[in-house]
VEXDREN-2710 file (C-alpha; in Angstrom, 1 decimal):
% VEXDREN-2710
k/r/px/py/pz
1/MET/-0.1/0.0/-0.3
2/ALA/3.1/2.5/0.9
3/ALA/4.4/1.6/-3.0
4/ALA/1.0/3.2/-4.5
5/ALA/1.4/6.3/-2.4
6/PRO/4.0/7.9/-4.6
7/LEU/2.1/6.7/-7.6
8/ARG/-1.2/9.7/-6.4
9/PRO/0.6/12.8/-6.8
10/LEU/1.4/11.3/-11.0
11/ARG/-2.3/10.1/-11.8
12/ALA/-3.7/13.3/-10.6
13/SER/-1.9/15.1/-13.2
14/ILE/-2.5/12.8/-16.0
15/ALA/-6.1/13.2/-14.8
16/LEU/-5.9/16.6/-14.9
17/LEU/-4.3/16.8/-18.2
18/LEU/-7.4/14.6/-20.4
19/LEU/-9.8/16.5/-18.4
20/ALA/-7.9/19.5/-20.1
21/LEU/-7.3/17.7/-23.3
22/ALA/-11.5/16.8/-23.4
23/LEU/-12.3/20.7/-22.1
24/SER/-9.8/22.3/-25.2
25/ALA/-11.2/20.2/-27.6
26/LEU/-14.8/21.8/-27.2
27/VAL/-13.3/24.5/-28.0
28/PRO/-13.0/26.2/-31.3
29/SER/-9.8/26.7/-33.2
30/SER/-9.2/29.8/-33.5
31/ASP/-5.6/30.0/-35.7
32/ALA/-4.8/31.8/-38.6
33/TYR/-5.5/28.3/-41.0
34/ASP/-9.1/28.9/-42.6
35/SER/-10.7/25.1/-43.7
36/LEU/-12.6/26.8/-46.6
37/ASP/-10.1/28.8/-47.8
38/PRO/-6.6/26.8/-46.9
39/VAL/-4.3/29.1/-48.9
40/GLY/-6.3/32.0/-49.0
41/ASN/-4.2/35.2/-48.0
42/ILE/-2.9/39.0/-48.4
43/THR/0.1/39.3/-50.1
44/ILE/2.4/42.8/-50.1
45/LYS/4.5/43.3/-53.2
46/TRP/7.5/45.2/-52.9
47/ASP/8.9/46.2/-56.3
48/VAL/12.2/48.6/-56.7
49/LYS/11.7/49.8/-60.2
50/LYS/14.1/52.6/-60.1
51/TRP/17.5/54.0/-58.8
52/SER/17.3/58.0/-57.2
53/HIS/20.2/59.8/-56.4
54/ASP/19.6/58.5/-52.6
55/GLY/17.9/55.2/-52.9
56/TYR/15.0/53.8/-55.1
57/VAL/11.6/54.5/-56.2
58/ALA/9.6/51.4/-55.4
59/THR/5.8/50.3/-56.5
60/VAL/4.2/48.9/-53.4
61/SER/1.0/46.4/-53.8
62/LEU/-1.6/44.6/-52.1
63/TYR/-3.5/41.5/-53.6
64/ASN/-5.9/40.1/-51.1
65/TYR/-6.1/36.5/-52.5
66/GLN/-8.8/36.0/-49.8
67/GLN/-12.1/33.6/-51.4
68/TYR/-14.5/35.8/-49.1
69/ARG/-12.9/37.9/-46.6
70/HIS/-12.9/41.4/-47.5
71/ILE/-11.7/44.5/-46.1
72/GLN/-14.2/47.1/-46.1
73/ALA/-13.9/50.7/-44.4
74/PRO/-12.6/52.4/-42.9
75/GLY/-10.0/50.4/-45.1
76/TRP/-6.6/48.9/-44.5
77/LYS/-3.2/50.5/-42.1
78/LEU/0.3/48.4/-43.9
79/GLY/3.4/49.5/-41.2
80/TRP/6.7/48.1/-41.3
81/VAL/10.4/49.3/-39.7
82/TRP/12.8/50.2/-41.9
83/ALA/16.0/48.2/-41.8
84/GLY/18.0/51.5/-41.9
85/LYS/18.1/55.0/-41.7
86/GLU/16.0/55.2/-44.9
87/ILE/13.2/58.4/-45.2
88/ILE/10.5/58.8/-47.5
89/TRP/11.2/61.6/-49.9
90/LYS/7.5/61.7/-51.3
91/MET/4.3/59.7/-51.8
92/SER/1.6/59.0/-54.3
93/GLY/-1.4/56.9/-54.5
94/ALA/-0.9/56.8/-50.8
95/GLN/0.1/58.4/-47.2
96/THR/1.3/58.1/-44.2
97/THR/-0.9/59.3/-41.3
98/GLU/2.3/60.9/-39.8
99/GLN/5.2/62.5/-41.1
100/GLY/7.7/62.7/-38.0
101/ASP/10.7/64.6/-36.7
102/CYS/11.8/65.7/-40.4
103/SER/13.7/68.8/-38.7
104/ARG/17.1/67.9/-39.6
105/PHE/16.7/68.1/-43.1
106/ARG/16.6/71.8/-45.3
107/GLU/15.2/70.5/-48.7
108/GLU/12.5/72.2/-50.3
109/PRO/10.0/70.5/-50.2
110/PRO/10.3/68.0/-47.1
111/PRO/10.7/64.3/-46.5
112/HIS/7.1/62.8/-46.8
113/CYS/7.7/60.6/-43.7
114/CYS/10.6/60.8/-41.5
115/ARG/9.8/58.1/-39.3
116/THR/12.2/54.7/-38.4
117/ASP/8.5/53.1/-38.8
118/PRO/6.1/54.5/-41.1
119/GLU/2.0/53.7/-41.7
120/VAL/0.3/54.0/-45.1
121/VAL/-3.1/54.4/-45.8
122/ASP/-5.0/54.8/-49.2
123/PHE/-6.6/57.6/-50.2
124/LEU/-10.1/58.5/-50.4
125/PRO/-12.1/58.4/-53.5
126/GLY/-11.6/62.0/-55.0
127/ALA/-8.1/62.4/-54.1
128/ALA/-6.2/64.9/-56.6
129/TYR/-5.3/63.1/-59.9
130/SER/-1.6/64.2/-59.6
131/LYS/-1.4/62.0/-56.7
132/GLN/-3.3/59.0/-57.9
133/THR/-1.3/55.9/-58.6
134/PRO/-3.6/52.3/-60.6
135/ASN/-5.6/51.0/-57.9
136/CYS/-5.8/53.5/-55.2
137/CYS/-7.4/55.9/-53.9
138/LYS/-10.4/53.9/-52.8
139/GLY/-10.4/54.7/-48.8
140/GLY/-8.7/51.5/-48.4
141/VAL/-11.4/49.1/-49.0
142/LEU/-10.3/46.0/-50.7
143/SER/-12.8/43.5/-52.2
144/SER/-11.8/40.0/-51.8
145/TRP/-10.2/37.8/-55.0
146/GLY/-13.4/34.9/-55.4
147/GLN/-16.2/38.0/-54.9
148/ASP/-14.5/40.3/-57.5
149/PRO/-10.8/40.6/-58.5
150/ALA/-10.8/43.7/-60.6
151/ASN/-10.6/45.8/-57.3
152/ALA/-8.7/43.3/-54.6
153/ILE/-5.6/45.2/-55.9
154/ALA/-4.4/48.2/-54.4
155/THR/-1.2/50.0/-55.1
156/PHE/0.8/52.9/-54.3
157/ASP/4.6/54.7/-55.1
158/VAL/6.9/55.5/-52.5
159/THR/11.1/57.5/-53.0
160/VAL/12.8/56.2/-50.6
161/GLY/16.3/57.9/-49.8
162/GLN/18.9/56.9/-48.0
163/ALA/18.5/53.1/-48.9
164/GLY/22.0/52.8/-51.1
165/THR/22.0/52.6/-54.9
166/SER/22.6/49.3/-55.8
167/ASN/21.5/45.3/-55.6
168/SER/24.0/45.1/-52.6
169/SER/23.5/48.4/-50.7
170/VAL/19.1/48.3/-50.3
171/LYS/17.8/45.9/-47.5
172/ALA/13.7/45.1/-47.3
173/PRO/11.6/46.7/-45.0
174/THR/11.1/44.4/-41.6
175/ASN/8.2/44.2/-39.1
176/PHE/5.5/44.1/-41.2
177/THR/2.1/45.3/-39.7
178/LEU/-1.5/45.2/-41.8
179/LYS/-4.5/45.9/-39.8
180/ALA/-7.7/45.8/-41.6
181/PRO/-9.0/47.3/-40.3
182/GLY/-8.1/45.6/-36.8
183/PRO/-5.4/44.2/-36.1
184/GLY/-6.2/40.4/-37.2
185/TYR/-3.5/39.9/-39.6
186/THR/0.2/38.4/-38.5
187/CYS/2.3/39.4/-41.7
188/GLY/5.8/37.2/-42.7
189/PRO/9.2/38.4/-43.3
190/ALA/10.0/39.9/-46.5
191/LYS/11.4/37.3/-48.5
192/GLU/13.3/37.8/-52.5
193/VAL/11.7/36.3/-55.4
194/GLU/11.0/36.5/-58.8
195/PRO/11.0/40.3/-60.5
196/THR/8.2/41.8/-61.3
197/LYS/7.4/41.8/-64.9
198/PHE/5.5/45.2/-66.3
199/ILE/3.7/45.7/-69.7
200/ASP/5.3/48.7/-70.9
201/LYS/2.6/51.2/-71.0
202/ASP/4.5/53.8/-73.9
203/GLY/5.0/50.7/-76.1
204/ASP/2.2/49.0/-78.2
205/GLY/1.8/46.3/-75.6
206/ARG/4.3/43.4/-76.8
207/ARG/7.5/44.8/-74.6
208/THR/8.0/44.7/-70.4
209/THR/10.1/45.7/-68.5
210/GLN/11.6/44.0/-65.1
211/ALA/11.5/45.5/-61.8
212/ILE/15.2/45.6/-60.1
213/LYS/14.3/43.5/-56.7
214/THR/11.0/42.5/-55.8
215/TRP/10.3/41.1/-52.1
216/ASN/7.1/39.5/-51.2
217/VAL/5.2/39.2/-47.7
218/THR/2.4/37.0/-46.5
219/CYS/0.0/38.6/-44.4
220/THR/-2.3/35.5/-43.1
221/TYR/-5.8/36.6/-40.5
222/SER/-7.2/35.3/-37.8
223/GLN/-9.6/35.7/-35.5
224/PHE/-7.5/35.0/-32.6
225/GLY/-5.2/37.9/-33.6
226/ALA/-8.5/40.0/-34.1
227/GLY/-9.6/39.4/-31.0
228/ARG/-13.0/40.5/-31.6
229/SER/-15.9/38.7/-30.3
230/PRO/-18.0/37.2/-33.1
231/THR/-20.6/39.7/-35.3
232/CYS/-23.3/37.3/-36.6
233/CYS/-25.3/34.4/-35.3
234/VAL/-27.9/31.6/-37.1
235/VAL/-31.4/31.5/-36.6
236/LEU/-32.8/27.4/-37.9
237/SER/-36.7/26.8/-38.9
238/SER/-38.4/25.0/-41.3
239/PHE/-41.7/24.4/-42.9
240/TYR/-41.9/21.0/-41.0
241/ASN/-41.7/22.3/-37.5
242/SER/-43.0/25.2/-35.6
243/THR/-40.6/25.9/-33.7
244/ILE/-37.9/28.7/-34.6
245/VAL/-34.2/28.3/-33.3
246/ASP/-33.5/31.4/-32.4
247/CYS/-29.8/32.5/-31.4
248/ASN/-27.7/31.6/-28.8
249/LYS/-28.2/34.0/-25.5
250/CYS/-25.3/36.3/-25.7
251/SER/-23.5/35.2/-28.7
252/CYS/-21.9/37.9/-29.4
253/GLY/-21.8/39.6/-26.6
254/CYS/-24.5/40.5/-23.5
255/GLN/-26.4/43.7/-23.2
256/ASP/-24.4/46.5/-20.5
257/ASN/-26.7/48.8/-19.0
258/SER/-24.5/50.2/-17.2
259/THR/-21.4/52.1/-19.5
260/ASN/-22.8/55.5/-21.4
261/PRO/-23.6/55.5/-23.7
262/VAL/-25.5/51.9/-23.3
263/SER/-23.6/49.1/-25.7
264/CYS/-27.2/48.4/-27.4
265/ILE/-30.1/50.8/-28.4
266/LYS/-34.5/49.8/-28.6
267/PRO/-35.6/50.6/-32.0
268/ASN/-38.2/52.4/-31.1
269/SER/-36.7/54.3/-28.4
270/PRO/-37.2/58.6/-28.6
271/TYR/-33.5/58.8/-28.1
272/LEU/-32.1/56.9/-31.7
273/ALA/-31.2/59.7/-33.5
274/SER/-29.5/61.6/-31.0
275/VAL/-27.4/58.7/-30.1
276/VAL/-26.4/57.7/-33.8
277/PRO/-24.7/60.3/-35.8
278/GLY/-25.0/61.0/-39.2
279/ASP/-21.5/60.3/-40.5
280/SER/-20.7/57.4/-38.4
281/THR/-17.9/56.0/-41.3
282/ASN/-14.9/55.6/-38.9
283/ILE/-16.8/54.0/-36.0
284/PRO/-15.1/50.8/-35.2
285/VAL/-17.2/49.9/-32.3
286/PRO/-21.2/48.8/-33.6
287/LEU/-24.2/50.3/-31.6
288/VAL/-27.0/47.8/-31.7
289/GLN/-30.6/46.5/-31.8
290/CYS/-31.0/45.9/-28.1
291/SER/-31.4/42.1/-27.9
292/PRO/-30.9/38.3/-25.9
293/HIS/-28.0/37.9/-28.7
294/MET/-26.7/41.4/-29.4
295/CYS/-25.1/40.2/-32.3
296/PRO/-24.2/43.1/-35.6
297/ILE/-25.6/40.4/-38.2
298/ARG/-28.5/37.7/-38.1
299/VAL/-28.8/35.3/-40.7
300/HIS/-31.7/33.5/-40.9
301/TRP/-31.6/29.6/-43.0
302/HIS/-35.0/28.7/-43.4
303/VAL/-36.1/25.5/-44.8
304/LYS/-39.0/26.9/-46.7
305/ALA/-40.6/23.7/-49.1
306/ASN/-39.9/20.2/-49.5
307/TYR/-41.2/19.1/-53.6
308/LYS/-40.8/15.4/-55.1
309/GLU/-37.4/16.4/-57.1
310/TYR/-36.5/19.8/-55.3
311/TRP/-35.9/21.2/-51.5
312/ARG/-36.3/25.0/-51.3
313/VAL/-33.9/26.9/-48.8
314/LYS/-34.5/31.3/-47.8
315/ILE/-32.0/32.5/-46.3
316/THR/-32.5/36.4/-44.6
317/ALA/-29.2/38.2/-43.8
318/THR/-30.3/41.3/-41.2
319/ASN/-28.0/44.0/-40.2
320/LEU/-28.4/45.0/-36.1
321/ASN/-25.9/47.6/-36.5
322/TYR/-26.8/51.6/-36.3
323/LEU/-23.6/52.3/-37.1
324/MET/-22.8/50.8/-40.2
325/ASN/-23.7/49.8/-43.8
326/TYR/-22.3/46.8/-44.8
327/SER/-21.4/47.4/-48.8
328/GLN/-19.9/44.7/-50.7
329/TRP/-21.1/42.1/-48.7
330/ASN/-21.1/38.2/-48.8
331/LEU/-22.5/35.4/-46.9
332/VAL/-20.9/31.2/-46.8
333/ALA/-22.5/28.5/-46.1
334/GLN/-21.5/25.4/-45.8
335/HIS/-24.2/22.5/-46.6
336/PRO/-23.6/18.5/-48.3
337/ASN/-26.2/19.9/-50.4
338/PHE/-24.7/22.9/-52.1
339/ASN/-23.1/20.1/-55.3
340/ASN/-26.9/19.8/-56.1
341/LEU/-27.7/23.4/-55.8
342/THR/-30.1/24.5/-58.6
343/THR/-30.9/27.8/-58.6
344/ILE/-30.4/30.7/-56.5
345/PHE/-32.7/33.9/-56.9
346/SER/-31.5/37.8/-55.9
347/PHE/-27.6/37.2/-54.9
348/ARG/-24.4/35.9/-56.9
349/TYR/-23.3/32.7/-56.3
350/LYS/-19.7/31.0/-57.0
351/ASP/-18.7/27.1/-55.8
352/LEU/-15.9/27.4/-53.3
353/ASN/-13.7/23.7/-53.4
354/PRO/-11.2/24.1/-51.3
355/TYR/-10.1/20.7/-51.8
356/GLY/-11.3/20.8/-55.3
357/THR/-13.1/17.6/-54.8
358/ILE/-16.1/18.5/-51.9
359/ASN/-17.8/20.9/-53.7
360/ASP/-20.0/21.0/-49.9
361/THR/-19.6/25.6/-49.7
362/GLY/-21.0/28.2/-51.9
363/MET/-19.8/32.2/-51.4
364/MET/-23.6/34.4/-52.3
365/TRP/-23.0/38.2/-52.5
366/GLY/-25.5/41.1/-53.8
367/ILE/-26.0/42.2/-57.2
368/LYS/-24.6/45.2/-58.1
369/TYR/-27.0/48.3/-57.7
370/TYR/-29.5/46.1/-56.3
371/ASN/-29.0/44.4/-53.2
372/ASP/-25.2/44.9/-52.9
373/LEU/-25.6/47.6/-49.6
374/LEU/-26.9/45.6/-46.0
375/MET/-28.9/49.5/-44.6
376/THR/-28.4/50.0/-41.2
377/ALA/-30.5/49.0/-38.3
378/GLN/-32.8/52.7/-38.5
379/HIS/-33.8/51.5/-41.6
380/ASN/-34.9/47.9/-41.1
381/GLY/-32.1/46.7/-43.3
382/ASN/-32.0/43.0/-44.8
383/VAL/-31.2/40.5/-47.7
384/GLN/-32.8/37.6/-48.7
385/SER/-33.0/34.5/-51.9
386/GLU/-33.7/31.1/-52.0
387/LEU/-31.7/28.3/-53.1
388/LEU/-33.4/25.6/-54.7
389/PHE/-31.5/22.2/-54.5
390/ARG/-32.1/19.1/-56.5
391/LYS/-32.2/15.9/-54.5
392/ASP/-30.0/13.0/-54.3
393/PRO/-31.9/10.2/-53.3
394/ALA/-28.6/8.6/-51.8
395/THR/-28.1/11.5/-49.0
396/PHE/-31.0/13.6/-49.1
397/THR/-33.3/13.5/-45.6
398/PHE/-35.2/16.4/-43.1
399/GLN/-33.7/13.9/-40.2
400/LYS/-31.0/14.7/-37.6
401/GLY/-30.9/18.4/-38.9
402/TRP/-29.8/17.4/-42.4
403/ALA/-31.1/20.3/-44.1
404/PHE/-29.2/23.2/-42.0
405/PRO/-26.5/24.0/-42.5
406/ARG/-22.4/23.3/-41.2
407/ARG/-21.7/26.5/-40.5
408/VAL/-22.3/30.1/-41.8
409/TYR/-19.9/33.1/-42.0
410/PHE/-20.4/36.4/-42.5
411/ASN/-17.7/38.5/-44.2
412/GLY/-15.2/36.4/-43.8
413/GLU/-16.1/35.8/-39.8
414/ASN/-17.7/32.5/-38.4
415/CYS/-21.4/32.9/-37.4
416/VAL/-22.5/31.7/-33.8
417/MET/-24.8/28.7/-34.7
418/PRO/-27.6/27.0/-32.4
419/PRO/-26.4/23.9/-30.7
420/PRO/-26.9/20.5/-32.7
421/ASP/-29.8/19.4/-30.0
422/ALA/-31.7/22.6/-30.2
423/TYR/-32.7/21.9/-34.5
424/PRO/-35.9/21.7/-35.4
425/TRP/-36.6/18.3/-36.1
426/LEU/-39.6/16.4/-37.9
427/PRO/-42.6/15.4/-35.6
428/ASN/-42.7/12.1/-35.8
429/ASP/-38.8/12.2/-34.6
430/SER/-38.3/10.8/-30.7
431/HIS/-37.7/13.2/-28.3
432/ARG/-34.6/15.8/-28.5
433/LEU/-32.0/15.5/-25.6
434/SER/-33.1/18.1/-23.4
435/ALA/-29.0/18.4/-22.5
436/SER/-25.8/19.7/-24.8
437/LEU/-24.1/16.5/-26.5
438/THR/-21.1/17.8/-24.8
439/ILE/-22.5/17.0/-21.0
440/PRO/-22.1/13.2/-21.6
441/PHE/-18.4/13.7/-23.2
442/ILE/-17.4/16.2/-20.3
443/THR/-19.1/13.2/-17.8
444/VAL/-17.4/10.1/-19.2
445/TRP/-13.4/12.3/-19.1
446/ALA/-14.5/13.1/-15.3
447/ALA/-15.5/10.2/-14.4
448/LEU/-11.9/8.4/-15.6
449/ALA/-10.4/11.8/-13.9
450/PHE/-11.9/10.7/-11.0
451/PHE/-10.7/6.3/-11.0
452/LEU/-7.5/7.8/-11.6
453/VAL/-7.3/9.8/-8.3
454/HIS/-9.0/7.2/-6.3
455/VAL/-7.7/4.2/-7.5
END
C-alpha cells in the first residue's frame, strides 16, 4: 500500500491533463488556418523599379487573395520598420499617417515621412489626379478575390531615400503589420522573389520591363489575432416544425446597461436619432439593436418547401447595427447539398472548392446597384434569397438536422450556430435530448479522472 502512494500525484496529474484536453476539444480553433480558404492570404509585393540620387523608387502592391474575406471601411493600414535610416521623400497613391521629425532636412519640399516605423493609408475616393496611381484611392477598401478580383488590388508608389543605390546595399523593410481594419493579420518576413515583369505602357503591349528587385510579404488572417467577439449568429427554422431556433443568448455579447452610452438601443427609443451620429463611416464599435444575442448581423436559414425532386431554402441576412452599412457583403455557407444547387434567386453565387473534390461550400453576395448594400438597422435593412436544390436520393433527408448548414460566415466572420440538439426536428422523431451533447462527453472524462485519482 505504501508503494502506491507516490503514484497518486502522477495519476492526479494525468487525470487533470486528460480533462484539460477534453475541454480544449470543445473550444473551436481560432488560429490563422481557415479550412474553407486554406491558401487565402494578403500578399504585399515591394518592387524596386528604378534608382534615385540616394535611394530608389518602388511600387508597393497589396493583393487580397482571400476568397471571401474582404477589407471594409475604414480600410487597411500598412506599417513596417526600416532596416536602416531610410526616409520617404514622396508618395503617390497613398500617404503616411504621420510625418515624424524631419527637422534635420533643409530641402524644399521636406521629406514626406521621417519615421523609422511609418504607417500608410490609402487615399479616399476623389483624391487629386496628380496623387493617384492605378488601383488606388478606394479608402482602403479591398474586395475579396473570389467576389471581385478587379477590386482586390491596391497599389502606391514610394520614393525612398538614404537607402543605397545598388542591389547589394538596399535592404527590405522588416516587421510588416497589416490592420484591416483591426489587428487581425499576421505578416511574415519579406522574402526576395523573382523580379516582377511589367507591360510597357508606352509601347504596343509586346514589350515588358522588369523590376530591379522584388520582395514578397505574406499576411494571413487570424480570428485570435483580431481579438474580436463574434459578429453574427444563425437562426434556424423549417416548414415541418413550428419551432424557430433563435440565436444563442449572448452569442456576440451581453447587454450592459451600466455603460454610457449603453451597449444597445431599442428600435422604438425616442433617443435613437441623438445616439446615432449622422456620419458613422469611421466608427468601428457597433451600436446594435437590443436583443438577447447582441449580434450586429443575424442570418436566418429557413427550410421553406419540399417537392418531389427538389427542396427549397430561404436565406435572410438582417443588419442590426445602427452605425454601419455593409457594402459588398458576402455570405458563405457549408452544406453537403451545394453540389446539387440548381437555382439561386437575387444573389450572385460561386462554388468554393478548397480541396478540389468536395463541393459543399457556396459563397453568395448581392447584385450591384440592387442589393449589394445591406442597410443599417434603422432602415430595416435585410437582404434575402431563395435556393433550389435537387435531391440526391443517396443522401437527402430531413432527419437529424441534415437540412441545416454546418457553418455560416458573414464577411469572413464565423457566425455562432445554435447547439445541434436544438435544431427543429421532424414531428415523428423521438424526443430531443434535453441536455447539450457535450455534457455526456465531459461526464465520461470527469469519471475517468475521478477513477485515476482514487485508484
